[in-house]
BADRENLO-683436 format. One record per atom (N, C-alpha, C): z, y, x; residue in three letters. Coordinates in steps of 0.1 Angstrom, whole numbers, padded with zeros to 4 digits, always signed. Layout:
<pts>
ZYXALA...
</pts>
This chain:
<pts>
+0630-0063-0524MET+0621-0071-0521MET+0613-0064-0508MET+0622-0058-0503LYS+0617-0054-0489LYS+0620-0065-0479LYS+0610-0070-0471GLN+0610-0082-0463GLN+0604-0077-0450GLN+0611-0084-0440ASP+0605-0080-0428ASP+0593-0089-0424ASP+0581-0082-0422LEU+0570-0091-0421LEU+0571-0101-0409LEU+0578-0099-0397ARG+0579-0108-0386ARG+0587-0119-0392ARG+0596-0118-0401GLU+0602-0128-0405GLU+0592-0140-0414GLU+0586-0132-0423LEU+0575-0139-0430LEU+0567-0150-0422LEU+0562-0143-0412PHE+0551-0147-0404PHE+0558-0160-0395PHE+0570-0158-0392GLU+0576-0168-0381GLU+0579-0180-0393GLU+0582-0178-0405ALA+0586-0189-0414ALA+0575-0196-0416ALA+0561-0191-0418GLU+0550-0196-0420GLU+0547-0205-0407GLU+0548-0199-0395ARG+0543-0208-0382ARG+0554-0219-0383ARG+0563-0218-0387ALA+0575-0229-0387ALA+0572-0244-0396ALA+0565-0237-0406LYS+0560-0249-0414LYS+0548-0259-0409LYS+0547-0268-0408LYS+0537-0277-0402LYS+0527-0281-0414LYS+0514-0275-0411HIS+0504-0280-0422HIS+0499-0292-0415HIS+0495-0300-0427GLN+0490-0313-0422GLN+0477-0314-0430GLN+0465-0319-0425MET+0454-0320-0434MET+0455-0335-0440MET+0446-0336-0449LYS+0446-0351-0457LYS+0442-0359-0446LYS+0445-0371-0448GLU+0440-0381-0439GLU+0426-0384-0441GLU+0418-0385-0429GLY+0404-0387-0429GLY+0395-0373-0430GLY+0403-0363-0430HIS+0395-0350-0433HIS+0387-0346-0421HIS+0391-0349-0410GLU+0383-0345-0398GLU+0371-0354-0397GLU+0372-0367-0401ASP+0361-0378-0400ASP+0349-0371-0412ASP+0357-0370-0424ARG+0345-0363-0433ARG+0341-0350-0429ARG+0345-0340-0424PHE+0339-0329-0419PHE+0329-0332-0410PHE+0331-0342-0399ASN+0321-0344-0390ASN+0309-0349-0394ASN+0311-0359-0407LYS+0300-0366-0409LYS+0290-0355-0419LYS+0296-0346-0428ARG+0290-0337-0433ARG+0282-0325-0424ARG+0290-0321-0410LEU+0284-0315-0402LEU+0270-0321-0394LEU+0272-0333-0393GLU+0261-0342-0388GLU+0249-0343-0399GLU+0252-0343-0410ALA+0244-0344-0420ALA+0235-0329-0423ALA+0242-0318-0421ALA+0236-0307-0425ALA+0229-0302-0412ALA+0233-0304-0400PHE+0228-0301-0388PHE+0224-0315-0377PHE+0211-0320-0382PRO+0210-0334-0374PRO+0209-0329-0358PRO+0212-0340-0349ALA+0210-0337-0334ALA+0196-0335-0332ALA+0191-0325-0325PRO+0177-0326-0324PRO+0172-0338-0314PRO+0159-0343-0318LYS+0156-0354-0309LYS+0148-0348-0300LYS+0149-0357-0288LYS+0139-0352-0273LYS+0125-0357-0277LYS+0117-0349-0277SER+0106-0351-0280SER+0096-0354-0268SER+0085-0360-0270LYS+0078-0365-0259LYS+0070-0355-0251LYS+0069-0340-0258PHE+0064-0328-0251PHE+0074-0326-0242PHE+0087-0327-0241TYR+0094-0323-0231TYR+0090-0330-0217TYR+0087-0341-0216ILE+0081-0346-0203ILE+0069-0339-0200ILE+0061-0337-0209PHE+0047-0329-0207PHE+0049-0318-0200PHE+0060-0310-0207GLY+0062-0296-0205GLY+0068-0295-0190GLY+0075-0305-0185ILE+0081-0305-0170ILE+0070-0310-0162ILE+0062-0316-0167ALA+0049-0322-0160ALA+0039-0309-0157ALA+0038-0304-0167ALA+0026-0290-0166ALA+0034-0278-0157ALA+0048-0277-0157SER+0055-0269-0150SER+0054-0272-0136SER+0050-0284-0132VAL+0051-0289-0119VAL+0037-0288-0115VAL+0027-0290-0125VAL+0014-0288-0121VAL+0012-0276-0118VAL+0013-0266-0124VAL+0012-0253-0123VAL+0019-0247-0111VAL+0029-0251-0107ILE+0036-0248-0094ILE+0028-0251-0081ILE+0022-0265-0084VAL+0016-0271-0072VAL+0004-0264-0069VAL-0002-0260-0080ALA-0017-0252-0079ALA-0014-0238-0073ALA-0002-0230-0078LEU-0002-0220-0072LEU+0003-0220-0058LEU+0008-0232-0054SER+0013-0232-0039SER-0001-0235-0032SER-0010-0243-0036VAL-0022-0247-0030VAL-0031-0231-0030VAL-0030-0224-0039VAL-0040-0211-0039VAL-0035-0205-0027VAL-0021-0202-0030PHE-0013-0193-0019PHE-0016-0197-0004PHE-0013-0212-0003ILE-0017-0217+0012ILE-0031-0217+0017ILE-0039-0216+0007GLN-0056-0214+0008GLN-0057-0200+0014GLN-0053-0189+0007ASN-0054-0177+0007ASN-0047-0173+0021ASN-0037-0180+0024ILE-0031-0177+0039ILE-0040-0182+0050ILE-0046-0192+0047SER-0053-0201+0056SER-0067-0196+0059SER-0073-0191+0050THR-0088-0185+0050THR-0087-0171+0054THR-0076-0164+0055GLU-0076-0151+0061GLU-0077-0152+0075GLU-0088-0147+0082GLU-0090-0149+0097GLU-0082-0137+0104GLU-0074-0141+0112PRO-0067-0132+0122PRO-0076-0122+0125PRO-0071-0107+0127ILE-0080-0100+0132ILE-0079-0099+0149ILE-0089-0103+0156GLU-0089-0105+0169GLU-0092-0093+0176GLU-0085-0088+0185THR-0089-0074+0191THR-0094-0078+0207THR-0105-0075+0213VAL-0108-0076+0227VAL-0104-0066+0234VAL-0093-0069+0243VAL-0086-0059+0254VAL-0097-0058+0268VAL-0102-0048+0267ILE-0109-0045+0280ILE-0100-0034+0288ILE-0100-0037+0301GLN-0091-0029+0309GLN-0095-0015+0312GLN-0096-0008+0299ASN-0099+0008+0303ASN-0088+0014+0292ASN-0084+0024+0294LYS-0073+0032+0287LYS-0075+0034+0274LYS-0089+0035+0269GLU-0093+0039+0256GLU-0093+0027+0248GLU-0097+0017+0251ASN-0097+0006+0242ASN-0086-0002+0241ASN-0075+0001+0253GLN-0060-0004+0251GLN-0053+0003+0241GLN-0058+0014+0241ALA-0050+0024+0229ALA-0055+0020+0216ALA-0068+0017+0214GLU-0073+0013+0200GLU-0068-0001+0197GLU-0067-0008+0208SER-0061-0022+0202SER-0048-0022+0198SER-0039-0014+0206GLN-0025-0015+0205GLN-0022-0003+0192GLN-0030+0002+0189GLY-0027+0015+0179GLY-0026+0007+0163GLY-0024+0017+0154ILE-0024+0014+0142ILE-0038+0013+0133ILE-0038+0008+0124SER-0050+0005+0116SER-0046+0010+0101SER-0057+0012+0093LEU-0056+0015+0079LEU-0046+0006+0072LEU-0046-0006+0076GLY-0036-0016+0068GLY-0024-0016+0071GLY-0021-0011+0082ASP-0006-0009+0088ASP+0000+0003+0084ASP-0005+0012+0077LEU+0000+0023+0070LEU+0009+0021+0058LEU+0002+0012+0050SER+0011+0009+0037SER+0004-0003+0029SER+0014-0010+0022PRO+0008-0023+0017PRO-0004-0019+0005PRO-0004-0008+0001ASP-0016-0005-0010ASP-0030-0004-0002ASP-0027+0005+0010LEU-0040+0007+0019LEU-0045-0008+0026LEU-0036-0016+0028LYS-0038-0029+0033LYS-0046-0038+0022LYS-0041-0035+0010LEU-0050-0044+0001LEU-0061-0041-0001LEU-0064-0025+0000VAL-0078-0019+0001VAL-0088-0024+0011VAL-0082-0024+0022GLU-0090-0025+0034GLU-0093-0042+0033GLU-0083-0050+0030THR-0085-0063+0029THR-0095-0067+0020THR-0096-0061+0008TYR-0108-0061-0003TYR-0120-0057+0001TYR-0121-0047+0008TYR-0136-0044+0013TYR-0139-0051+0026TYR-0131-0055+0036VAL-0134-0064+0045VAL-0138-0075+0040VAL-0132-0081+0032ASN-0134-0096+0027ASN-0148-0095+0018ASN-0151-0087+0010SER-0162-0083+0003SER-0175-0081+0014SER-0172-0073+0022ILE-0184-0071+0033ILE-0186-0083+0038ILE-0178-0092+0044ASN-0179-0105+0048ASN-0185-0115+0041ASN-0183-0114+0026LEU-0188-0122+0016LEU-0204-0120+0014LEU-0206-0106+0013GLU-0221-0103+0012GLU-0226-0107+0025GLU-0223-0104+0036LEU-0229-0108+0048LEU-0232-0122+0049LEU-0224-0129+0044ALA-0224-0142+0044ALA-0234-0151+0034ALA-0236-0142+0024GLN-0246-0147+0013GLN-0260-0142+0016GLN-0264-0134+0025LEU-0275-0129+0027LEU-0288-0141+0031LEU-0297-0141+0024ASP-0309-0149+0024ASP-0319-0143+0035ASP-0316-0149+0047LEU-0325-0144+0061LEU-0337-0153+0060LEU-0350-0147+0062SER-0361-0152+0064SER-0370-0146+0073SER-0382-0150+0078SER-0390-0143+0086SER-0395-0131+0078SER-0398-0133+0066GLU-0405-0123+0058GLU-0396-0110+0057GLU-0385-0111+0056ASN-0374-0102+0052ASN-0366-0095+0065ASN-0373-0101+0078LYS-0367-0097+0088LYS-0364-0081+0091LYS-0377-0075+0089VAL-0379-0060+0092VAL-0368-0056+0084VAL-0367-0057+0072VAL-0357-0050+0063VAL-0342-0053+0063VAL-0341-0064+0069VAL-0326-0069+0073VAL-0322-0062+0085VAL-0331-0062+0092ASP-0329-0055+0108ASP-0325-0040+0106ASP-0333-0034+0097ASP-0333-0019+0093ASP-0317-0018+0087ASP-0314-0026+0077PHE-0300-0023+0072PHE-0289-0025+0080PHE-0291-0036+0089MET-0280-0040+0098MET-0280-0029+0109MET-0289-0022+0113GLU-0289-0008+0122GLU-0282+0000+0116GLU-0284+0002+0102ARG-0273+0012+0094ARG-0260+0008+0093ARG-0257-0006+0091LEU-0246-0010+0089LEU-0239-0009+0105LEU-0244-0012+0115GLY-0239-0009+0128GLY-0234+0007+0131GLY-0243+0013+0127GLU-0239+0029+0127GLU-0226+0031+0119GLU-0223+0026+0108LEU-0213+0028+0099LEU-0200+0020+0109LEU-0203+0009+0112ASN-0191+0004+0120ASN-0186+0011+0130ASN-0197+0017+0140GLU-0193+0027+0151GLU-0184+0036+0145GLU-0189+0044+0133GLU-0182+0055+0130GLU-0169+0051+0124GLU-0166+0038+0119TYR-0156+0034+0113TYR-0145+0030+0127TYR-0150+0026+0138LYS-0141+0026+0150LYS-0138+0042+0153LYS-0146+0050+0154ALA-0142+0063+0158ALA-0130+0068+0147ALA-0133+0068+0137LEU-0122+0072+0128LEU-0108+0066+0129LEU-0109+0053+0133ASN-0099+0045+0137ASN-0091+0052+0147ASN-0101+0052+0159LEU-0094+0059+0171LEU-0088+0071+0168LEU-0093+0082+0159GLU-0088+0094+0154GLU-0076+0091+0148GLU-0074+0080+0142LEU-0061+0078+0131LEU-0050+0075+0144LEU-0055+0070+0154ASN-0044+0067+0165ASN-0041+0078+0172ASN-0051+0087+0175GLN-0048+0099+0183GLN-0040+0111+0177GLN-0045+0113+0165VAL-0042+0125+0156VAL-0031+0119+0149VAL-0030+0109+0143GLY-0021+0104+0134GLY-0026+0103+0119GLY-0018+0096+0110PRO-0024+0095+0097PRO-0025+0107+0088PRO-0034+0110+0081ASN-0035+0121+0076ASN-0046+0118+0062ASN-0048+0128+0053GLU-0053+0126+0040GLU-0068+0123+0045GLU-0074+0132+0052GLN-0087+0131+0054GLN-0091+0120+0063GLN-0085+0115+0074THR-0088+0102+0081THR-0088+0090+0073THR-0077+0092+0063ILE-0077+0079+0056ILE-0088+0078+0044ILE-0091+0089+0039GLY-0101+0088+0029GLY-0114+0086+0035GLY-0120+0091+0047ALA-0129+0088+0055ALA-0129+0074+0058ALA-0120+0065+0063LEU-0121+0051+0066LEU-0121+0043+0052LEU-0116+0047+0041ILE-0119+0040+0030ILE-0132+0043+0025ILE-0139+0055+0028LYS-0153+0059+0021LYS-0162+0051+0030LYS-0159+0048+0042ASN-0166+0041+0051ASN-0169+0026+0045ASN-0155+0022+0045LEU-0156+0008+0039LEU-0167+0008+0026LEU-0165+0017+0019GLN-0173+0017+0005GLN-0189+0017+0006GLN-0189+0027+0016LEU-0206+0027+0021LEU-0210+0015+0025LEU-0205+0008+0035ARG-0208-0002+0040ARG-0211-0015+0031ARG-0201-0015+0021LEU-0201-0025+0008LEU-0216-0023+0001LEU-0215-0009-0004GLN-0225-0004-0011GLN-0242-0006-0004GLN-0239-0003+0009LEU-0253-0008+0018LEU-0259-0022+0019LEU-0247-0032+0019LEU-0250-0046+0017LEU-0255-0049+0002LEU-0248-0042-0005LEU-0253-0046-0020LEU-0268-0041-0024LEU-0271-0030-0018LYS-0284-0027-0019LYS-0296-0035-0011LYS-0291-0039+0001LEU-0297-0048+0008LEU-0300-0061+0000LEU-0289-0066-0006LYS-0290-0078-0012LYS-0299-0076-0026LYS-0299-0064-0032GLU-0309-0059-0041GLU-0324-0060-0039GLU-0326-0053-0027LYS-0338-0053-0019LYS-0343-0067-0016LYS-0336-0074-0010LEU-0339-0088-0007LEU-0345-0095-0019LEU-0337-0093-0032HIS-0340-0101-0046HIS-0354-0093-0047HIS-0356-0081-0048GLN-0369-0078-0052GLN-0378-0080-0045GLN-0377-0082-0028LEU-0389-0088-0021LEU-0390-0102-0024LEU-0382-0112-0028LYS-0385-0126-0032LYS-0391-0126-0047LYS-0387-0119-0055SER-0393-0117-0068SER-0406-0115-0066SER-0409-0103-0058THR-0425-0101-0057THR-0432-0109-0048THR-0426-0116-0039ASP-0434-0126-0033ASP-0438-0138-0043ASP-0427-0142-0051ASN-0430-0153-0060ASN-0440-0150-0072ASN-0440-0137-0074GLU-0454-0129-0085GLU-0465-0134-0077GLU-0464-0128-0063THR-0477-0130-0058THR-0482-0143-0056THR-0474-0154-0052VAL-0478-0167-0049VAL-0483-0172-0065VAL-0476-0167-0076THR-0478-0174-0091THR-0492-0169-0093THR-0498-0156-0091THR-0509-0151-0094THR-0520-0158-0086THR-0518-0158-0072ASN-0527-0167-0062ASN-0531-0179-0069ASN-0521-0187-0073ASN-0521-0201-0079ASN-0527-0201-0089ASN-0529-0191-0098ALA-0534-0194-0111ALA-0548-0190-0111ALA
</pts>
């Protein structure tokens, strides 16, 4: 009963197995019945359209952000200190994270300045706050000069960020003060009319 397995396998391979006639057609029909072809839904087109709309919207937002960022212009005066300052590094040049921080605070400060409601009644208060803001701005320039002369260090970077924070806080206090003055004026007008 000892047989060589190789010989058995070769004999099996030599036999031609044939399927019954129409077997393949019957199999394909059963396969189609069990797993019908998925129909293309109308939502497929809507999905493509939605993707295109999202891509276009993101592109528009990206382009607007690029175009609304005002380029930083430096005034170069023919004196050595200002030339070093204009050609030196700023907080945003040190790292992308610091650039984000600087951009955030500068944009927030500019937004708050643009939203100020100036009138003749609040001119004294606004001038006082603007004087303080000018002092902080001069201090920022001095810190930036120090950054260029001494080089980046933790204390200077921290002082620059703190200066930006103080300017934003000062503008927020000014906005709150103007709101208080406006509501006080409205109350006075209301009581005088009554």
